[in-house]
Structures are given as structure tokens and as C-alpha cells.
C-alpha positions, 0 to 999 in steps of 0.5 A, spaced: 540 820 632 542 815 636 536 810 637 537 810 644 537 817 646 544 820 649 545 815 655 545 822 660 552 823 657 553 830 655 554 832 648 554 824 646 556 822 639 555 815 637 562 816 636 567 821 639 573 821 636 579 822 642 573 822 647 571 815 649 567 818 655 562 822 650 562 815 645 555 812 645 558 805 642 563 804 648 557 806 653 552 801 651 558 796 650 559 798 657 552 797 659 547 791 661 541 796 661 536 794 655 541 800 651 547 794 652 550 793 645 549 787 643 542 787 645 541 780 646 545 774 647 549 778 652 549 777 660 556 780 661 560 786 659 566 784 655 571 788 658 578 786 654 573 788 648 571 795 651 578 797 653 580 795 646 575 800 643 576 805 648 583 805 647 581 806 639 577 811 640 582 815 644 587 814 638 582 817 634 583 825 632 577 824 627 572 820 625 574 814 620 
């Protein structure tokens, strides 16, 4: 189970292949709250990195 809960995302998964909006990995990357990833050493969202991860998740048809 995700350590930080579902972050209010319906039917959330750590990684939801083909569905970035349900993927907690991406939600945590885009967050600046205490649930952000990485947890320390981060005061800004890496939008370029998040966009790359979003595109990767969207391209998946099953968990790698």
C-alpha cells in the first residue's frame, strides 16, 4: 500500500499503466506538499522531468 495514501485520487495506483492521472508516482513528483517525491532537497517541481514520466506512463499498456 502507498505510504502516503491515495492523495485523494480515485482508484489510485503507484503506477497505473496508460493512466498518468491515477499514478501516484506522478502526483508525488508534481506536489510540493509533505508527500512530494523526492521528500527532501526539493523546493520546486521539475516540470520537464514530470512531463517525461507522464509520457512514459501514458505509453505503457501493462506494468513493466
